[in-house]
C-alpha positions in Angstrom: 22.8 8.5 -8.1 19.5 10.2 -7.4 17.6 6.6 -7.8 20.1 5.1 -5.2 19.1 7.9 -2.9 15.5 7.3 -3.2 15.9 3.8 -2.4 18.0 4.7 0.7 15.5 7.3 1.9 12.5 4.8 1.5 14.6 2.2 3.5 15.6 4.6 6.0 11.9 5.5 6.7 11.0 1.7 7.1 13.9 1.5 9.7 12.8 4.6 11.7 9.3 3.1 12.1 10.2 -0.5 12.6 10.7 -0.3 16.6 7.2 1.2 17.1 4.4 -1.3 18.5 1.4 -0.6 16.3 -2.0 -2.2 16.5 -5.4 -1.2 15.2 -5.7 1.5 17.7 -3.5 3.0 20.3 -0.4 5.1 20.9 1.9 3.4 18.4 -0.5 4.2 15.6 -0.6 8.0 16.8 3.4 7.8 16.9 3.6 6.5 13.4 1.2 8.9 11.9 3.2 11.7 13.8 6.4 10.6 12.1 4.4 10.7 8.7 3.3 14.3 9.4 7.0 15.2 9.4 7.1 14.5 5.7 3.5 15.3 4.6 0.7 17.5 5.8 -1.4 14.6 7.1 -4.8 15.3 9.0 -5.6 13.0 11.9 -8.9 11.7 12.7 -10.0 9.9 16.0 -13.3 8.0 16.1 -14.6 7.1 19.4 -14.8 3.5 20.7 -18.2 2.1 20.4 -19.1 4.0 17.2 -21.3 2.0 14.9 -19.7 1.6 11.4 -22.0 -0.6 9.2 -22.1 -4.0 10.9 -19.0 -3.3 13.1 -18.3 -1.3 16.2 -15.0 0.7 16.6 -13.2 -1.4 19.2 -11.7 -0.3 22.7 -8.2 1.2 22.4 -5.3 -1.0 23.4 -2.1 0.2 24.7 0.9 -1.7 26.0 3.9 -0.7 28.3 5.8 -3.9 29.0 5.3 -7.5 29.0 7.6 -10.6 30.0 7.7 -14.1 31.4 10.2 -14.6 34.1 11.5 -18.0 35.3 12.0 -19.0 39.0 15.5 -17.2 38.9 13.9 -14.0 38.0 15.3 -14.2 34.4 13.2 -12.8 31.6 12.7 -15.9 29.3 10.3 -13.8 27.0 10.7 -10.0 26.9 8.5 -7.6 25.1 11.3 -4.9 25.2 13.4 -7.3 22.9 10.5 -7.6 20.3 7.2 -6.4 20.3 6.0 -9.4 18.5 6.5 -11.2 21.7 2.9 -10.3 22.9 -0.4 -11.3 21.2 -1.8 -8.0 19.9 -4.7 -6.9 22.0 -3.7 -8.9 25.1 -5.6 -7.9 28.0 -3.7 -7.2 31.2 -2.4 -10.0 33.3 0.0 -10.4 36.2 0.2 -13.8 38.0 2.3 -17.0 38.4 1.5 -20.0 36.4 2.8 -23.5 36.1 4.2 -24.3 32.7 1.3 -26.6 31.9 -1.1 -23.6 32.8 0.9 -21.3 30.5 1.4 -23.5 27.5 -2.1 -22.8 26.0 -1.0 -19.3 26.0 2.1 -19.6 24.0 2.5 -19.7 20.3 5.5 -20.9 18.2 6.7 -21.9 14.7 8.1 -25.3 14.8 9.0 -25.3 11.1 10.9 -22.1 11.6 12.3 -22.6 15.2 14.3 -19.2 15.4 11.3 -17.2 14.2 8.6 -15.5 16.3 5.0 -15.5 14.9 2.7 -12.5 14.8 -0.7 -13.2 16.5 -3.6 -11.0 17.5 -6.9 -11.3 19.4 -8.7 -7.9 18.3 -12.3 -9.0 18.9 -12.1 -11.7 21.7 -10.5 -10.6 24.8 -7.7 -13.1 25.7 -3.8 -12.8 26.3 -0.8 -14.6 25.1 3.0 -14.5 24.1 4.8 -15.3 20.9 8.3 -16.8 21.1 10.6 -18.7 18.9 10.2 -22.6 19.1 13.8 -22.7 20.3 12.8 -20.5 23.4 9.8 -22.7 23.9 12.2 -25.9 23.9 14.3 -24.3 26.7 11.4 -23.6 29.2 11.4 -26.0 32.1 8.7 -27.5 34.2 8.4 -24.9 36.8 6.4 -22.0 37.8 6.5 -18.5 35.9 5.9 -15.0 36.7 3.6 -13.7 33.8 3.1 -9.9 33.3 1.4 -8.1 30.5 1.2 -4.4 31.4 -1.5 -3.4 29.0 -4.8 -1.4 28.9 -8.0 -2.1 27.0 -10.4 0.6 27.4 -12.7 3.2 25.8 -10.7 5.5 23.6 -10.4 6.0 19.7 -9.5 4.6 16.4 -6.9 6.8 14.7 -6.3 7.3 11.0 -4.5 9.7 8.8 -5.8 11.5 5.7 -4.4 13.8 3.0 -6.4 15.3 0.5 -5.0 17.1 -2.5 -7.2 18.9 -4.7 -6.8 18.6 -8.5 -8.5 20.3 -11.5 -11.2 17.8 -11.4 -13.2 16.8 -8.3 -12.8 13.1 -9.4 -10.7 11.2 -7.0 -7.9 8.8 -7.1 -7.8 6.8 -3.6 -4.7 5.4 -2.2 -4.9 3.2 0.9 -2.4 1.9 3.3 -2.6 -0.1 6.3 -0.7 1.0 9.4 -1.7 -1.7 12.1 1.2 -4.1 12.2 4.0 -3.8 14.7 7.6 -4.6 13.7 6.9 -6.1 10.4 8.7 -4.4 7.5 7.3 -5.7 4.4 3.8 -5.9 5.8 3.5 -2.9 5.9 6.2 -0.4 6.5 7.1 -0.8 3.0 3.9 0.5 1.9 3.8 3.1 4.5 7.1 4.5 3.2 6.4 4.2 -0.6 2.9 5.9 -0.1 4.5 8.7 1.9 6.9 9.4 -0.8 4.1 9.2 -3.5 2.3 11.6 -1.5 5.3 14.1 -1.4 5.5 13.7 -5.4 1.8 14.5 -5.7 2.2 17.7 -3.4 4.5 19.1 -6.0 2.6 17.9 -9.1 0.0 20.0 -11.3 -2.8 17.5 -10.7 -5.6 16.7 -13.0 -7.3 14.4 -10.4 -8.0 15.0 -6.8 -6.1 12.6 -4.5 -7.2 11.1 -1.1 -4.5 9.1 0.7 -5.5 7.3 3.8 -3.3 5.5 6.3 -5.5 3.4 8.6 -5.8 0.1 10.4 -6.4 -3.1 8.3 -10.2 -4.0 7.9 -11.7 -2.0 10.7 -10.1 1.2 9.2 -11.6 1.1 5.7 -14.8 0.0 7.3 -14.8 3.1 9.6 -13.7 5.4 6.9 -16.3 4.3 4.2 -19.1 4.3 7.1 -18.2 8.0 7.8 -17.5 9.3 4.1 -20.4 7.1 2.3 -21.6 10.2 0.6 -18.3 11.0 -1.2 -17.3 7.6 -2.4 -19.1 8.2 -5.9 -16.1 10.7 -6.5 -13.5 7.8 -6.4 -12.8 6.9 -10.1 -9.6 5.0 -9.3 -8.0 3.4 -6.3 -5.1 1.3 -5.0 -4.3 -0.4 -1.9 -0.5 -0.5 -1.5 1.0 -3.2 0.6 4.1 -5.7 0.5 6.2 -3.5 -1.9 9.8 -4.1 -0.4 10.5 -7.8 -0.7 12.5 -9.4 -3.8 9.5 -11.0 -5.4 8.1 -9.8 -8.8 5.4 -7.0 -8.8 1.9 -8.4 -8.4 -1.3 -6.6 -9.1 -4.8 -7.9 -7.9 -7.5 -6.5 -10.0 -10.5 -4.7 -8.8 -13.7 -6.6 -8.3 -14.9 -4.9 -11.7 -11.9 -6.5 -13.4 -12.0 -4.1 -16.3 -11.6 -0.8 -14.5 -9.2 1.8 -15.9 -6.9 1.3 -13.0 -6.7 -2.3 -13.8 -5.7 -1.5 -17.2 -3.3 1.1 -16.3 -1.5 -0.9 -13.9 -1.2 -3.9 -16.3 0.3 -1.7 -19.0 2.9 -0.4 -16.6 4.0 -3.6 -15.5 4.1 -5.0 -18.9 6.3 -2.0 -20.2 8.6 -2.1 -17.1 10.2 -5.2 -18.7 10.5 -7.3 -15.6 8.6 -10.3 -14.4 5.2 -9.5 -12.9 1.8 -11.3 -12.0 -1.8 -10.2 -12.5 -4.2 -11.8 -10.3 -8.0 -11.8 -10.5 -9.9 -10.3 -7.7 -10.9 -12.3 -4.5 -12.6 -11.3 -1.5 -9.6 -12.3 0.5 -6.4 -10.3 1.2 -6.2 -6.5 2.2 -8.5 -3.7 2.5 -9.5 -3.9 -1.4 -12.0 -6.3 -0.2 -13.8 -3.5 1.7 -13.6 -1.0 -1.0 -14.8 -3.6 -3.6 -17.7 -4.9 -1.3 -20.9 -5.1 -3.6 -22.4 -2.0 -1.7 -19.6 0.1 -2.9 -17.9 -1.9 -5.9 -15.3 0.8 -6.1 -12.5 0.6 -8.8 -9.7 -0.3 -6.4 -7.0 -3.0 -6.9 -4.2 -4.0 -4.8 -0.6 -3.4 -5.8 2.1 -5.7 -4.1 5.1 -7.7 -4.8 4.8 -11.1 -3.3 1.3 -11.6 -2.0 0.3 -12.0 1.5 0.8 -15.6 2.8 3.0 -16.5 -0.1 6.4 -15.8 1.4 7.8 -17.9 4.4 8.6 -14.8 6.4 4.8 -13.5 6.3 3.6 -12.5 9.8 6.9 -13.6 11.6 9.8 -11.9 13.0 11.7 -12.7 9.8 9.7 -10.0 8.1 12.4 -7.6 9.2 15.1 -5.2 7.9 16.9 -7.9 6.1 13.8 -8.8 4.0 13.0 -5.3 2.4 15.7 -3.7 0.4 16.3 -0.2 -1.0 16.2 -1.5 -4.7 12.9 -3.2 -4.4 11.4 -0.3 -2.5 12.7 2.1 -5.2 11.3 -0.1 -8.0 7.8 -0.4 -6.4 7.8 3.4 -6.0 8.9 4.0 -9.7 6.1 1.8 -10.9 3.4 3.5 -8.8 4.7 6.8 -10.2 4.2 5.5 -13.8 0.6 4.5 -12.8 -0.1 7.9 -11.4 1.3 9.6 -14.6 -0.5 7.3 -16.7 -3.8 8.1 -14.9 -3.1 11.7 -15.1 -2.3 11.9 -18.9 -4.9 9.4 -20.0 -7.0 11.6 -22.2 -9.0 11.3 -25.4 -8.1 13.4 -28.5 -9.7 14.2 -31.9 -7.4 14.3 -35.1 -7.8 17.8 -36.6 -6.6 16.5 -40.0 -8.5 13.0 -40.0 -8.5 12.6 -44.0 -5.4 10.7 -44.7 -2.0 11.3 -43.0 -1.1 15.0 -42.5 2.2 16.3 -44.1 4.6 15.9 -41.2 7.9 17.0 -42.9 6.6 20.6 -43.4 5.8 20.8 -39.7 9.4 19.4 -38.7 7.7 16.4 -36.9 10.0 13.8 -38.6 13.2 15.9 -37.5 11.9 16.2 -33.9 10.5 12.6 -33.5 12.8 10.4 -35.6 16.0 10.3 -37.7 19.0 7.9 -36.9 18.8 6.2 -33.7 15.4 7.6 -32.6 13.6 6.1 -35.7 11.1 3.4 -35.1 9.2 3.5 -31.8 8.8 7.1 -31.8 7.6 7.2 -35.4 5.0 4.4 -34.8 3.7 6.4 -31.9 3.0 9.3 -33.9 1.3 7.3 -36.7 -0.7 5.2 -34.0 -2.1 8.4 -32.3 -3.0 10.1 -35.5 -4.8 6.9 -36.5 -6.7 6.3 -33.2 -7.6 9.8 -32.3 -11.1 9.8 -33.3 -12.5 11.0 -30.1 -13.4 7.4 -29.1 -10.0 6.1 -28.1 -8.1 7.2 -25.2 -4.2 7.4 -25.1 -4.2 4.4 -23.0 -6.2 2.6 -25.8 -3.3 3.6 -28.1 -0.7 2.5 -25.9 -2.3 -0.9 -25.3 -2.9 -1.6 -28.9 0.6 -0.4 -30.2 2.3 -1.9 -27.3 4.2 1.3 -26.7 5.1 2.9 -23.4 2.3 5.3 -22.3 4.8 8.0 -21.4 5.9 8.0 -25.1 2.4 8.1 -26.4 1.7 11.1 -24.1 4.8 12.8 -25.2 3.9 12.3 -28.8 0.4 13.4 -28.2 1.7 16.8 -26.6 3.8 17.4 -29.6 0.8 16.9 -32.0 -1.3 19.0 -30.0 1.3 21.8 -30.0 1.5 21.6 -33.8 -2.3 22.0 -34.3 -3.0 18.3 -35.3 -4.8 17.2 -32.1 -7.5 18.7 -29.8 -8.2 17.2 -26.5 -11.8 16.1 -26.1 -13.9 17.5 -23.4 -15.1 15.1 -20.8 
């Protein structure tokens, strides 16, 4: 029942955020972050337009109140109030009357999916346009149309949210989530919901690592954050970009640029032990914000955790990425796997065997009675043997779990038991 409730709560959060019109700046982003603040103690940061961030500048702030196309009868044939995808993101304001031929270059449809509305933007080139279903486009007549986009594009701010959770170590785990898309559920309301609930879990956890969780607009967001925080990125020892985690596809992990970072190994181990289909992809400089964190000047150990990757499902960047595509069970599954990733990072320590010459006498310590006997015999017993054999001060618990092909949680549980019985000692870092 608890797991069912978790999936329901994650889905409810997606549902609540769905109507808001987000972009890379503006009030929709602020409203979204304000909703997150109701669940976690998020700090908001605003960076002024025109601020130089490496080779980029923070853009002007865009806000929109309304938009429509009216036919000669005054009927709205395209209406922003019915779907915020109807307007090309960052469209400049316009109010005029155009012939159909004059209007056509500003209309975008998906002929292969005639009932879907595409998602389009024009962030860095001032322009305007409307997105509509192809069936809507086919119903347009050769007549004049009243066109209105009631928007503003002026100096303002880029807004992002950040939550820092101090741990026992100053070493940090970075979790990054993009928040710039309007009414698209999998991309990336699913990520926002799952990361928010992951933050709620971490708030209550006794943390070994410090955690930095950022909610920011895609591309320009991490570029801005990295530019403003360049002196602290050396503390980031592990990182994940989280996106597209609510669809029915198998879990997918895209490795960091390094390819063999601890986070790469941890996620691969978690997915392998989960017992369901999964994919591991090599790094490429295309995708989400991992490409900024993994740029050669930083080369941070940051991978991307997804289900179906961007561009690999037909609903991607269309109105079909809606509340029917994401489902509670997939959101819950993604959350549980990310929880396992965090717990593995937290527990991945190195130990020395305090009785390294031959196997210790386990029976007199009651360890066989604790770990095995009848139904529990087998994997737990093998975990015990593997840990004792590999705890030489040079192998971590993840090394043991990988080589033994045993879930990390059981390896960690067994190591704790051996430590309690005076047979292991954690190595200092």
